[in-house]
C-alpha positions in Angstrom: -10.5 -1.3 -5.3 -13.4 -0.9 -2.9 -11.0 -0.6 0.0 -8.9 2.0 -1.7 -12.1 4.0 -2.5 -12.9 3.9 1.3 -9.4 5.4 1.9 -9.9 8.0 -0.7 -13.3 9.1 0.7 -12.4 8.9 4.4 -12.4 12.4 5.9 -10.5 12.0 9.2 -6.8 11.5 9.9 -6.2 7.8 9.7 -3.9 4.9 9.2 -5.1 2.1 6.9 -3.4 -1.3 7.1 -3.6 -3.7 4.2 -2.3 -7.3 4.8 -1.0 -9.4 2.0 -1.7 -6.8 -0.7 1.4 -7.8 -2.6 -0.6 -10.5 -4.5 -2.3 -7.7 -6.4 1.1 -6.4 -7.6 1.7 -9.7 -9.5 3.2 -12.9 -8.3 3.9 -16.3 -9.7 0.6 -17.3 -11.3 -1.3 -14.1 -10.7 -1.0 -11.1 -13.0 -0.6 -7.5 -11.8 -3.8 -5.6 -11.4 -3.0 -2.6 -13.5 -6.2 -0.6 -12.5 -5.2 -1.0 -8.9 -1.6 0.2 -9.5 -3.0 3.2 -11.4 -5.4 4.0 -8.5 -2.5 3.8 -6.0 -0.4 6.2 -8.2 -3.3 8.7 -8.4 -4.0 8.4 -4.6 -0.3 8.9 -3.7 -0.4 12.6 -4.5 -3.7 13.1 -2.8 -2.5 11.4 0.4 0.6 13.5 0.5 -1.3 16.8 -0.1 -4.2 16.1 2.2 -5.0 18.5 5.0 -6.1 15.5 7.1 -3.1 13.1 7.2 -4.0 9.6 5.9 -1.4 6.8 5.7 -1.6 3.5 3.9 0.5 0.6 5.3 1.0 -2.6 3.3 2.1 -5.6 5.4 3.7 -8.4 3.4 6.1 -11.3 3.8 7.8 -10.3 0.5 8.8 -7.1 -1.2 7.1 -7.1 -4.6 6.5 -3.6 -5.8 5.6 -2.6 -9.4 8.2 -0.3 -10.9 5.5 2.3 -11.2 5.1 2.5 -7.5 8.7 2.4 -6.4 8.9 6.2 -6.0 5.6 6.4 -4.1 6.1 3.7 -1.5 8.7 3.6 1.3 9.8 0.1 2.2 10.7 -0.8 5.8 11.9 -4.3 6.6 11.8 -5.8 10.1 13.0 -9.1 11.3 10.6 -11.3 13.3 11.0 -10.8 17.0 13.3 -13.2 18.8 12.5 -15.2 22.0 13.7 -12.4 24.3 11.6 -9.8 22.5 
Protein backbone atom coordinates (compact mmCIF):
# COMPACT_ATOMS: atom_id res chain seq x y z
CA UNK A 1 0.00 0.00 0.00
CA UNK A 2 2.84 2.36 0.85
CA UNK A 3 4.40 1.85 -2.59
CA UNK A 4 1.10 2.60 -4.32
CA UNK A 5 0.74 5.76 -2.23
CA UNK A 6 4.17 6.85 -3.51
CA UNK A 7 2.98 6.31 -7.09
CA UNK A 8 -0.16 8.29 -6.40
CA UNK A 9 1.71 11.27 -4.87
CA UNK A 10 4.61 11.33 -7.37
CA UNK A 11 4.34 14.52 -9.42
CA UNK A 12 6.67 13.83 -12.36
CA UNK A 13 6.21 11.59 -15.42
CA UNK A 14 7.37 8.14 -14.35
CA UNK A 15 7.37 4.41 -14.85
CA UNK A 16 7.08 2.32 -11.68
CA UNK A 17 8.05 -1.34 -11.80
CA UNK A 18 6.69 -3.81 -9.25
CA UNK A 19 8.23 -7.29 -9.17
CA UNK A 20 6.28 -10.34 -7.99
CA UNK A 21 3.21 -8.28 -7.13
CA UNK A 22 0.97 -11.19 -8.15
CA UNK A 23 1.16 -12.64 -4.63
CA UNK A 24 -1.08 -9.81 -3.40
CA UNK A 25 -3.72 -10.82 -5.93
CA UNK A 26 -4.20 -14.16 -4.17
CA UNK A 27 -2.34 -17.39 -4.77
CA UNK A 28 -2.32 -20.84 -3.26
CA UNK A 29 -2.15 -20.22 0.50
CA UNK A 30 -2.31 -16.43 0.39
CA UNK A 31 -5.61 -14.58 0.22
CA UNK A 32 -6.26 -11.67 -2.09
CA UNK A 33 -5.57 -8.25 -0.56
CA UNK A 34 -8.93 -6.58 -1.21
CA UNK A 35 -7.79 -3.14 -0.04
CA UNK A 36 -4.92 -3.27 -2.49
CA UNK A 37 -7.20 -4.29 -5.37
CA UNK A 38 -9.57 -1.43 -4.52
CA UNK A 39 -6.63 1.01 -4.40
CA UNK A 40 -5.44 -0.12 -7.85
CA UNK A 41 -8.94 0.29 -9.28
CA UNK A 42 -9.16 3.81 -7.88
CA UNK A 43 -5.68 4.66 -9.16
CA UNK A 44 -6.33 3.35 -12.68
CA UNK A 45 -8.56 6.26 -13.62
CA UNK A 46 -6.21 8.77 -12.04
CA UNK A 47 -3.22 7.35 -13.93
CA UNK A 48 -5.07 7.47 -17.24
CA UNK A 49 -6.24 11.08 -16.72
CA UNK A 50 -3.00 12.46 -15.30
CA UNK A 51 -1.38 15.42 -17.07
CA UNK A 52 1.96 13.92 -16.09
CA UNK A 53 2.04 10.39 -17.51
CA UNK A 54 2.69 7.71 -14.91
CA UNK A 55 2.78 4.01 -15.71
CA UNK A 56 2.80 1.02 -13.40
CA UNK A 57 4.39 -2.20 -14.66
CA UNK A 58 3.92 -5.50 -12.85
CA UNK A 59 6.55 -8.18 -13.57
CA UNK A 60 5.43 -11.68 -12.71
CA UNK A 61 6.20 -15.29 -13.61
CA UNK A 62 2.45 -16.03 -13.70
CA UNK A 63 -0.68 -14.21 -14.83
CA UNK A 64 -2.91 -13.97 -11.80
CA UNK A 65 -5.27 -11.01 -12.08
CA UNK A 66 -8.33 -10.43 -9.95
CA UNK A 67 -11.47 -10.20 -12.07
CA UNK A 68 -11.94 -6.62 -10.83
CA UNK A 69 -8.68 -5.55 -12.49
CA UNK A 70 -8.93 -7.37 -15.81
CA UNK A 71 -10.27 -4.29 -17.64
CA UNK A 72 -7.69 -2.00 -16.08
CA UNK A 73 -4.50 -3.99 -16.74
CA UNK A 74 -3.00 -4.88 -20.11
CA UNK A 75 -1.16 -8.19 -20.11
CA UNK A 76 1.95 -8.66 -22.27
CA UNK A 77 3.66 -12.04 -22.26
CA UNK A 78 7.25 -12.53 -23.36
CA UNK A 79 9.27 -15.72 -23.60
CA UNK A 80 12.65 -15.86 -21.93
CA UNK A 81 15.49 -14.95 -24.30
CA UNK A 82 17.25 -17.81 -26.06
CA UNK A 83 21.01 -18.39 -26.31
CA UNK A 84 21.31 -16.27 -29.48
CA UNK A 85 19.42 -13.40 -27.90
